[in-house]
Structure formats: C-alpha cells, structure tokens
C-alpha positions as CSV (number, residue, x, y, z in Angstrom):
1,M,-233.5,8.9,-40.9
2,K,-231.4,5.8,-41.4
3,N,-233.1,5.3,-44.7
4,W,-232.3,8.9,-45.8
5,G,-228.7,8.2,-44.9
6,V,-228.6,5.1,-47.0
7,I,-230.2,7.0,-49.9
8,G,-227.7,9.8,-49.5
9,G,-224.8,7.4,-49.5
10,V,-226.2,5.7,-52.6
11,A,-226.6,9.0,-54.3
12,A,-223.1,10.1,-53.4
13,A,-221.7,6.8,-54.7
14,L,-223.7,7.2,-57.9
15,A,-222.4,10.7,-58.4
16,A,-218.9,9.6,-57.8
17,G,-219.3,6.8,-60.3
18,L,-220.8,9.1,-62.9
19,Y,-217.8,11.4,-62.4
20,V,-215.4,8.5,-62.8
21,L,-217.1,7.2,-65.9
22,W,-218.1,10.4,-67.6
23,G,-215.7,13.1,-66.2
24,P,-212.5,11.7,-67.6
25,I,-214.1,10.9,-70.9
26,A,-215.4,14.5,-71.3
27,E,-212.0,15.8,-70.2
28,R,-210.3,13.4,-72.6
29,K,-212.4,14.7,-75.5
30,R,-211.5,18.3,-74.7
31,R,-207.9,17.4,-74.3
32,R,-207.7,15.5,-77.6
33,K,-209.2,18.3,-79.7
34,G,-206.3,19.6,-81.8
35,L,-203.8,17.4,-80.1
36,V,-202.3,13.9,-80.6
37,P,-202.3,10.8,-78.4
38,G,-199.6,10.4,-75.9
39,L,-197.6,7.3,-75.2
40,L,-197.5,5.2,-72.0
41,N,-194.2,5.2,-70.2
42,L,-193.3,1.5,-69.7
43,G,-190.5,2.3,-67.4
44,N,-187.8,4.6,-68.8
45,T,-189.2,4.4,-72.3
46,C,-189.3,8.1,-72.9
47,F,-186.5,7.6,-75.4
48,M,-188.7,5.5,-77.5
49,N,-191.9,7.7,-77.0
50,S,-190.0,10.9,-78.0
51,L,-188.6,9.3,-81.1
52,L,-192.0,7.9,-82.3
53,Q,-193.6,11.3,-81.9
54,G,-190.8,12.8,-83.9
55,L,-191.1,10.2,-86.7
56,S,-194.9,10.6,-86.8
57,S,-194.5,14.2,-87.7
58,C,-192.6,13.2,-91.0
59,P,-195.4,12.6,-93.7
60,S,-192.8,11.3,-96.3
61,F,-191.7,8.6,-93.9
62,I,-195.2,7.5,-93.2
63,K,-196.0,7.5,-96.9
64,W,-192.9,5.4,-97.6
65,L,-194.0,2.8,-94.9
66,E,-197.4,2.6,-96.6
67,E,-195.7,1.8,-99.9
68,F,-193.3,-0.5,-98.2
69,T,-195.9,-2.6,-96.5
70,A,-198.3,-2.7,-99.5
71,Q,-197.3,-6.2,-100.6
72,Y,-198.0,-7.6,-97.2
73,K,-201.7,-6.9,-97.7
74,R,-201.9,-9.2,-100.7
75,D,-202.5,-12.2,-98.4
76,P,-205.4,-11.4,-96.2
77,N,-205.0,-14.7,-94.2
78,Q,-201.4,-13.9,-93.1
79,S,-201.1,-12.1,-89.8
80,T,-198.4,-9.4,-90.1
81,E,-199.2,-7.4,-87.0
82,H,-196.3,-8.8,-84.9
83,R,-194.1,-10.2,-87.6
84,Y,-192.9,-7.1,-89.5
85,L,-191.4,-4.1,-88.0
86,S,-192.6,-1.9,-90.9
87,V,-196.3,-2.9,-90.3
88,T,-196.0,-2.3,-86.5
89,L,-194.2,1.0,-86.9
90,L,-196.7,2.2,-89.5
91,H,-199.7,1.5,-87.3
92,L,-198.1,3.4,-84.4
93,L,-197.1,6.4,-86.5
94,R,-200.5,6.7,-88.2
95,A,-202.2,6.6,-84.8
96,L,-199.9,9.3,-83.5
97,S,-200.5,11.4,-86.6
98,C,-204.3,11.0,-86.2
99,Q,-204.6,9.1,-89.5
100,E,-206.1,6.1,-87.7
101,V,-209.2,6.4,-85.4
102,T,-208.4,5.5,-81.9
103,E,-210.5,6.0,-78.7
104,D,-207.4,6.0,-76.5
105,D,-205.6,9.2,-75.5
106,V,-202.6,7.2,-74.4
107,L,-201.2,4.5,-76.6
108,D,-199.0,1.5,-75.6
109,A,-195.9,1.1,-77.8
110,S,-194.8,-2.2,-76.2
111,C,-195.6,-4.0,-79.5
112,L,-192.6,-2.2,-81.0
113,L,-190.2,-3.5,-78.4
114,E,-191.5,-7.1,-79.0
115,V,-191.0,-6.8,-82.7
116,L,-187.4,-5.5,-82.2
117,R,-186.7,-8.5,-79.9
118,M,-187.7,-10.7,-82.8
119,Y,-185.1,-8.8,-84.8
120,R,-182.6,-9.8,-82.1
121,W,-182.5,-6.3,-80.5
122,Q,-182.6,-6.7,-76.8
123,I,-183.8,-3.3,-75.6
124,S,-184.8,-3.2,-71.9
125,S,-187.6,-0.9,-71.0
126,F,-186.2,-0.4,-67.5
127,E,-182.8,0.9,-68.4
128,E,-181.8,4.4,-69.6
129,Q,-181.5,4.3,-73.4
130,D,-180.7,6.8,-76.2
131,A,-183.2,8.1,-78.7
132,H,-180.6,8.5,-81.4
133,E,-179.3,4.9,-81.1
134,L,-183.0,3.6,-81.3
135,F,-183.4,5.7,-84.5
136,H,-180.5,3.8,-86.1
137,V,-181.9,0.5,-84.8
138,L,-185.2,1.2,-86.6
139,T,-183.6,2.3,-89.9
140,S,-181.1,-0.6,-90.0
141,S,-183.8,-3.1,-89.1
142,L,-186.0,-1.7,-91.9
143,E,-183.2,-2.1,-94.3
144,D,-182.7,-5.7,-93.2
145,E,-186.4,-6.3,-93.7
146,R,-186.2,-5.0,-97.2
147,D,-183.2,-7.0,-98.1
148,R,-184.8,-10.2,-96.9
149,Q,-187.6,-9.9,-99.5
150,P,-187.3,-11.9,-102.7
151,R,-185.6,-10.0,-105.5
152,V,-186.9,-12.2,-108.4
153,T,-190.6,-12.9,-109.1
154,H,-191.6,-16.4,-108.1
155,L,-193.5,-18.5,-110.7
156,F,-196.2,-19.3,-108.1
157,D,-196.7,-15.6,-107.3
158,V,-199.8,-15.2,-109.4
159,H,-200.6,-11.7,-108.2
160,S,-197.2,-10.4,-109.3
161,L,-197.3,-12.2,-112.6
162,E,-200.6,-10.6,-113.4
163,Q,-199.0,-7.1,-113.1
164,P,-198.6,-5.4,-116.5
165,E,-194.9,-4.8,-116.0
166,I,-194.3,-8.6,-115.9
167,T,-194.3,-9.7,-119.5
168,Q,-194.4,-13.2,-120.8
169,K,-190.9,-12.8,-122.1
170,Q,-189.7,-12.0,-118.6
171,I,-191.1,-15.2,-117.1
172,S,-190.1,-17.6,-119.9
173,C,-187.1,-19.8,-119.5
174,R,-183.9,-18.1,-120.6
175,T,-180.6,-19.4,-121.7
176,R,-179.0,-15.9,-121.7
177,G,-179.8,-12.3,-120.7
178,S,-180.5,-10.7,-117.4
179,L,-183.0,-11.7,-114.8
180,P,-186.3,-9.9,-114.4
181,P,-185.8,-6.4,-113.2
182,V,-186.0,-5.8,-109.4
183,S,-189.2,-4.2,-108.4
184,N,-189.0,-0.5,-107.8
185,H,-190.8,-1.1,-104.5
186,W,-187.9,-2.9,-103.0
187,K,-185.2,-0.8,-104.7
188,S,-186.4,2.4,-102.9
189,Q,-184.6,3.5,-99.8
190,H,-186.3,5.0,-96.9
191,P,-186.5,8.8,-97.0
192,F,-183.8,9.3,-94.3
193,H,-181.2,7.6,-96.5
194,G,-178.5,10.0,-97.8
195,R,-174.9,9.8,-99.1
196,L,-171.7,11.5,-98.0
197,T,-168.8,12.2,-100.3
198,S,-165.2,12.1,-99.3
199,N,-162.8,14.1,-101.5
200,M,-159.0,13.7,-101.2
201,V,-156.7,16.2,-103.0
202,C,-152.9,16.1,-102.9
203,K,-151.4,19.3,-101.7
204,H,-148.3,18.8,-103.8
205,C,-149.6,18.1,-107.2
206,E,-153.3,18.9,-106.7
207,H,-154.2,15.4,-107.9
208,Q,-157.7,14.4,-106.8
209,S,-158.4,10.8,-105.8
210,P,-161.6,9.1,-106.8
211,V,-164.6,10.4,-104.7
212,R,-165.8,8.0,-102.1
213,Y,-169.5,7.6,-101.2
214,D,-170.8,6.5,-97.8
215,T,-174.3,6.2,-96.7
216,F,-175.9,7.9,-93.7
217,D,-179.3,7.9,-92.1
218,S,-178.6,10.9,-89.8
219,L,-176.0,13.7,-89.7
220,S,-174.2,13.4,-86.4
221,L,-172.7,16.9,-85.8
222,S,-170.2,17.8,-83.1
223,I,-170.6,21.1,-81.5
224,P,-167.4,23.3,-82.0
225,A,-165.8,25.2,-79.2
226,A,-167.8,28.3,-78.3
227,V,-166.4,31.7,-79.1
228,W,-167.2,34.3,-76.5
229,G,-169.8,36.8,-77.7
230,R,-170.9,34.8,-80.6
231,P,-174.0,32.6,-80.4
232,M,-173.6,28.9,-81.6
233,T,-175.7,28.1,-84.6
234,L,-176.6,25.0,-86.6
235,D,-174.6,26.4,-89.5
236,H,-171.5,26.5,-87.3
237,C,-172.0,22.8,-86.6
238,L,-172.6,21.9,-90.3
239,H,-169.7,24.0,-91.5
240,H,-167.5,22.3,-88.9
241,F,-168.7,18.9,-90.2
242,I,-167.6,19.6,-93.8
243,S,-164.4,21.5,-92.9
244,S,-161.3,20.2,-94.6
245,E,-158.6,18.4,-92.7
246,S,-155.0,17.4,-93.6
247,V,-154.1,13.7,-93.8
248,K,-150.3,13.2,-93.7
249,D,-148.2,10.4,-95.1
250,V,-150.5,9.3,-98.0
251,V,-149.2,7.6,-101.1
252,C,-149.9,9.8,-104.2
253,D,-150.0,7.8,-107.4
254,N,-149.7,10.9,-109.5
255,C,-146.6,12.2,-107.7
256,T,-145.1,8.7,-108.0
257,K,-145.8,8.7,-111.7
258,I,-144.2,12.2,-112.2
259,Q,-141.2,11.1,-110.3
260,A,-140.9,7.9,-112.4
261,E,-141.0,9.9,-115.6
262,G,-138.0,12.0,-114.6
263,T,-135.7,9.0,-113.8
264,L,-133.7,6.6,-115.9
265,N,-135.3,3.5,-117.3
266,G,-135.1,0.5,-115.0
267,Q,-134.4,2.5,-111.9
268,S,-136.7,1.6,-109.0
269,I,-138.9,4.4,-107.6
270,E,-140.4,4.5,-104.1
271,N,-143.9,5.5,-103.6
272,Q,-144.2,9.2,-103.0
273,R,-145.9,10.0,-99.8
274,T,-147.4,13.5,-99.4
275,T,-150.1,15.3,-97.5
276,F,-153.7,15.2,-98.7
277,V,-156.5,17.5,-97.9
278,K,-159.8,15.6,-97.1
279,Q,-163.2,17.2,-97.1
280,L,-166.7,15.7,-96.5
281,K,-169.8,17.0,-98.3
282,L,-173.3,15.7,-99.0
283,G,-173.5,13.8,-102.2
284,K,-177.2,13.0,-101.9
285,L,-179.5,14.8,-99.6
286,P,-182.5,12.8,-98.3
287,Q,-186.1,13.7,-98.3
288,C,-186.2,13.5,-94.5
289,L,-183.1,14.9,-92.8
290,C,-182.3,13.8,-89.2
291,I,-179.6,15.9,-87.5
292,H,-178.1,14.7,-84.3
293,L,-176.2,17.2,-82.1
294,Q,-173.5,15.4,-80.2
295,R,-173.8,16.6,-76.6
296,L,-171.4,14.1,-75.1
297,S,-168.0,15.4,-74.1
298,W,-165.3,14.1,-71.8
299,S,-163.6,15.7,-68.9
300,N,-159.8,15.7,-68.4
301,Q,-160.3,12.8,-66.0
302,G,-162.2,10.8,-68.6
303,A,-165.7,11.3,-67.1
304,P,-168.6,11.7,-69.5
305,L,-170.1,15.2,-69.5
306,K,-173.1,16.8,-71.3
307,R,-172.9,20.0,-73.2
308,H,-175.9,22.1,-72.4
309,E,-175.3,25.2,-74.5
310,H,-178.0,26.3,-76.8
311,V,-177.5,25.7,-80.6
312,Q,-179.6,28.1,-82.6
313,F,-181.7,26.6,-85.4
314,N,-184.5,27.8,-87.6
315,E,-187.8,26.7,-88.9
316,F,-186.3,26.6,-92.4
317,L,-182.9,25.3,-93.4
318,I,-181.0,25.8,-96.7
319,M,-178.5,23.0,-97.4
320,D,-177.3,24.1,-100.9
321,I,-173.9,25.2,-99.6
322,Y,-173.1,21.7,-98.1
323,K,-174.1,19.9,-101.3
324,Y,-171.2,18.2,-103.3
325,R,-170.7,19.7,-106.7
326,I,-168.9,17.9,-109.5
327,P,-165.7,19.9,-110.1
328,V,-165.6,21.7,-113.5
329,H,-162.4,21.0,-115.6
330,K,-160.1,24.0,-115.8
331,S,-160.1,24.2,-119.6
332,S,-164.0,24.1,-119.6
333,Q,-164.1,26.8,-117.0
334,N,-161.6,29.0,-118.9
335,E,-163.7,28.7,-122.1
336,L,-166.8,29.7,-120.2
337,N,-165.1,32.7,-118.6
338,Q,-163.8,33.8,-122.1
339,K,-167.2,33.5,-123.6
340,N,-168.7,35.6,-120.8
341,S,-166.0,38.2,-121.2
342,E,-166.7,38.5,-124.9
343,E,-170.5,39.0,-124.4
344,T,-170.4,41.6,-121.7
345,T,-167.9,43.9,-120.1
346,P,-166.5,42.4,-116.8
347,G,-168.5,43.7,-113.8
348,T,-171.4,45.0,-115.9
349,K,-174.5,43.7,-117.4
350,D,-176.7,46.0,-119.6
351,G,-174.9,48.9,-118.0
352,T,-175.6,47.7,-114.5
353,A,-172.9,46.7,-112.0
354,V,-173.3,43.0,-111.1
355,K,-171.6,40.7,-108.6
356,P,-168.8,38.7,-110.3
357,S,-169.4,35.0,-110.6
358,E,-167.7,32.5,-108.3
359,A,-165.3,31.5,-111.1
360,E,-164.3,35.2,-111.7
361,Q,-163.6,35.9,-108.1
362,P,-160.0,35.8,-106.9
363,S,-159.0,32.4,-105.4
364,G,-158.5,32.6,-101.7
365,P,-160.3,31.8,-98.5
366,K,-164.0,32.4,-98.9
367,P,-166.1,34.1,-96.1
368,V,-167.8,31.6,-93.8
369,F,-171.3,30.6,-94.9
370,M,-171.2,32.5,-98.2
371,N,-170.4,29.5,-100.5
372,G,-172.9,30.1,-103.2
373,A,-176.0,30.4,-100.9
374,C,-176.9,32.3,-97.7
375,S,-176.7,30.7,-94.3
376,S,-179.8,29.2,-92.7
377,S,-179.3,31.5,-89.8
378,F,-180.5,34.4,-92.0
379,L,-183.9,32.8,-92.5
380,M,-186.9,34.3,-90.6
381,S,-188.8,32.3,-88.1
382,S,-192.0,32.9,-90.1
383,G,-190.4,31.1,-93.1
384,T,-189.9,34.3,-95.2
385,F,-186.6,34.9,-96.9
386,P,-184.6,38.2,-96.8
387,L,-184.4,38.1,-100.6
388,A,-183.4,41.8,-101.0
389,A,-180.2,41.3,-98.8
390,F,-179.4,37.8,-100.1
391,P,-180.4,37.4,-103.7
392,E,-178.6,34.1,-104.0
393,C,-181.3,32.6,-101.7
394,S,-184.2,33.4,-103.9
395,S,-184.4,29.9,-105.3
396,P,-182.8,27.4,-103.0
397,V,-182.8,23.8,-104.3
398,Y,-182.3,22.0,-101.1
399,L,-184.7,23.7,-98.7
400,Y,-186.0,21.9,-95.6
401,R,-188.8,22.7,-93.1
402,L,-188.5,21.8,-89.4
403,M,-191.0,19.1,-88.4
404,A,-190.0,17.9,-84.9
405,V,-187.4,18.5,-82.2
406,V,-186.3,15.9,-79.6
407,V,-184.9,17.4,-76.4
408,H,-183.0,15.6,-73.6
409,H,-183.2,17.1,-70.0
410,G,-180.7,15.9,-67.4
411,D,-177.1,14.7,-67.5
412,M,-175.3,11.8,-69.1
413,H,-176.3,9.4,-66.4
414,S,-180.1,10.1,-66.1
415,G,-182.6,12.3,-67.7
416,H,-185.8,12.6,-69.7
417,F,-186.7,13.0,-73.4
418,V,-189.5,15.2,-74.6
419,T,-190.6,16.1,-78.1
420,Y,-191.8,19.2,-79.9
421,R,-193.6,18.4,-83.0
422,R,-196.1,19.9,-85.5
423,S,-199.7,19.1,-85.0
424,P,-201.1,16.9,-87.8
425,P,-202.8,18.8,-90.7
426,S,-206.5,19.2,-90.8
427,P,-208.5,16.4,-92.5
428,K,-210.0,19.1,-94.8
429,S,-206.6,19.9,-96.2
430,P,-204.3,16.8,-95.5
431,L,-201.6,18.1,-97.8
432,S,-201.1,21.3,-95.8
433,V,-198.5,21.8,-93.0
434,S,-199.8,22.8,-89.7
435,T,-198.3,25.9,-87.9
436,Q,-199.4,24.6,-84.5
437,W,-196.7,23.1,-82.4
438,L,-197.1,20.6,-79.6
439,W,-195.0,19.7,-76.5
440,I,-195.1,16.0,-75.6
441,S,-193.8,14.2,-72.6
442,D,-194.9,10.6,-72.7
443,D,-198.6,10.8,-72.0
444,T,-198.8,14.6,-71.5
445,V,-199.5,16.7,-74.5
446,R,-200.0,20.4,-74.7
447,K,-199.7,23.2,-77.3
448,A,-196.5,25.2,-77.7
449,S,-195.3,28.2,-79.6
450,L,-192.7,28.3,-82.4
451,Q,-190.6,30.6,-80.2
452,E,-190.6,28.0,-77.5
453,V,-189.5,25.3,-80.0
454,L,-186.6,27.4,-81.3
455,S,-185.5,28.2,-77.8
456,S,-185.1,24.6,-76.8
457,S,-181.7,22.8,-76.5
458,A,-182.2,20.3,-79.4
459,Y,-180.8,16.8,-79.3
460,L,-182.4,15.5,-82.5
461,L,-183.8,17.7,-85.4
462,F,-186.2,16.3,-87.9
463,Y,-186.5,18.3,-91.2
464,E,-188.4,17.5,-94.3
465,R,-187.5,18.8,-97.7
466,V,-189.7,21.4,-99.4
467,H,-190.0,21.2,-103.2
468,S,-190.7,24.4,-105.1
469,R,-193.4,24.5,-107.8
470,V,-190.8,24.1,-110.5
471,Q,-189.5,21.0,-108.8
472,H,-193.0,19.6,-108.4
473,H,-193.7,20.2,-112.1
474,S,-190.5,18.4,-113.1
475,L,-191.3,15.5,-110.8
476,E,-194.8,15.2,-112.3
477,L,-193.3,15.1,-115.8
478,K,-190.9,12.4,-114.8
479,A,-193.8,10.4,-113.3
480,E,-195.7,10.7,-116.5
481,D,-192.7,9.5,-118.5
C-alpha cells in the first residue's frame, strides 16, 4: 500500500511536471497564432512598451531602419548589437512585427534602455514616463546617429570605393571643385520627419514676409474648448492648430518703405510697426504621421489636470486642406480667370451648371473644413469615401491610413499605457495591410475590433501615407530615371 502511495505521488508529480512543461507551451502556441509578442514590464515601462508596439506597426519606419543600418553589415567582425540605437531598435520592431522568428511570446526591451543610456539619456524604468517624450528621444537620437557618420568617402573604405557611383574622378586629388557628393543613404530623413511653414502677412499693406520652415517629428495638437452638443473631432484639433493669430507691434519693412517714399529727402523715418497675421501650415508632410493629442491642462490653482474627453478620429485621414500652397500672384490669377471666362460661360460647362472655382468665389470667411477638400470626419470607417456628396475628395493627394493608437489610462500622476495596433500582414502577402486589430498591454495581447479602436481616448495616433496608383507609377518612373 505504501508502494502504491509512492507510485501515485510520483505519477502526480510527473503529471504536474508535464503540465508545467507542455501546458504553457501549447497555450503559448495557440495564443501566438495571429497575434504578436508582448513586452515584459520592467517596472513602469509600459510607456516604452506601448510606443514600441506602435512603431512596429509602421512598415515604412522599419524599412527605413533596414536601409539605415545596411552599412553596419559591411564589417562582419564588428559587433553592433549594443552600440547603435538603430540596430537595436530594428531588431525589436522586426520581432514585434513577426518579421524575425522568435520562440518567446514575451520579449525583453531592456536592451533599448541600455543603448539610450549610452546616448546619455538617463531613463529610469522605475519612474512614471511619457510615451510621447520617448518618441522624441528616439527620433532625435537617430538623427544624432546619422549626423555622426562620415560625410565623405574615406580612401581606405575599399567597399565604398568599389561602388559604381564612386568614380575615379571623384577620388582623385583636386585643387578646385566640390567634394564627393554625400551618399543618399545618409541624406535621407526618417519617415516621421516633416516641415511646418510659418506665414506672416501685414494687415495694413498685405505684404508677406518670407516663409519660415521648421521641422517636426510629430504634430502636437491642443484640444480646443468643447462646444455643447458638438462632438470633438481630430479635424477640430488640426484646424485649431493652423488657425491664424494676430501678432502686434511688428516692424513692417514694406510699410516703412512706403512711408519713406512720401517724405522729403534726408528726413529720418522711424520703423513702421503694424499688426501681422501669422498662420501655420504643413510645408512637407511625412510618410509616417505621428499625432499627439495634448491632454495636459492646468486648473486655476496651477495643478496639472488630464483632459479625458473623446476626440473622434477615423481609419483614414485626408491632410490636403492643411498643406501649404505657394500663393499665386494676383496678375497670374487674373489672367487665368480671364482665360476661363473666355472659354466658357461663368457657372456652366457644356451646358451643365458647375461649382465655381476657389478663385472665382467671393472673398470672405470660408466654411470650416471646406478648404479645397472634405474633412476626414466624412470618411467611412471601412475606408470608403462618400464621393457622390463630396466630389473634391475623389483623388486626395495626402491620404493616410491609421496604423496604431496609444492610449493612456489614469491621471497626470499615475496611469498605464496600452496600444491598439494592426496585426502584421500575412507572410503570403507581405505588402498587404491587415484589417485585424490587436489590443496590447505589456505582455497581454488580444484581438480587438475597429469600432473598439475608434472609440478609444487616443493619446498618440500613428498614420501612414497611402499612395494612389498614379503616385506609385510616378514614383517608379522617378526611380528608373
């Protein structure tokens, strides 16, 4: 009887061991099917985990990292695993997008923190951090890494000298002329890089100052005051971002010049100060668009508060109305209008009434969100466009598709970051875009619906530009040239 008890105990222990060894593995395989690996929380590192999941859903960014790190592979004896941020980040994002085979369902991203410390960023894994701040740490560090690379081919770099674009004339000693051209590899900016335009116009003489350009990696949008009965949309935030503002007491060179022309010779003229109208627009839209919704506000007592209201956004986003257009000279515009009036009767075309062009419309305040293209809030969740109601949306140039959403739960003092992201495409069709969405909280991964994604209180939105067939054809022609 005693022996039977021992045998039973051994059998129970063996069964328990088999469950421990094989049970989780079988469960892990079932859980991983159609999903992506999670990330280990190292102690309040949900801010990093959520951002990495969002970046891994942007194929253009991963492709850029692959091209960026290509030259590191020329020296097989050089260990780059923990020396370059780009290499470490690429391995993590490829694993999270299922482009690298890994047996682990939960990955450890502590290597990224170690590399950032080498870049002199002291990021503690035990303190509450912000995902948007980490995004700028990564983009700025990648730019620093690019700028540290040699701009001129070294004479001992045999591999580069053997490339067809490096000619003997370029490497010969010169007494005059320019240096060898900088490699396009190091000229290229990361796909989140864009440019803002700042336009200043004098309200008195309508003189326009030279347009200023500033770079951006993400659009940080404030949430305007809510209007009762009207939902807050992403278009409201974007329109508020580019809305004009008055800047008083600015020296106008043109007004000063006009004043000087009407005075006697030799009489001193003071600089004329007037009010200028300033407006921001997007001069260069990036391939990957990161939008940050500012949810930090301040109470009357100066205490930080979080804004929890829902900002409506869509799966597709049209950015044409926020793009900077080079203004057309009045004389050129008048000639164009006169030519149009000579060809057809105003308001008709082949006997059919048509909408007057923007140049023919009376000058005055334009309706909100109708500046040459329809609002993104009119786009259907399925990605179809209401073309019959809004014909100006039939061929948007700057069309973006939602790839990931980072959400913050909690208040300004503590909370938790989670991510909604697209599932990676099938290996059979790697160029396709998956319609399956995932909800990820550190090491927990589950499937989600698009409706759940669009109902979330977004903190960071990751969009990727969609090129039409015509644009793809023009890009292919440029590549051939």
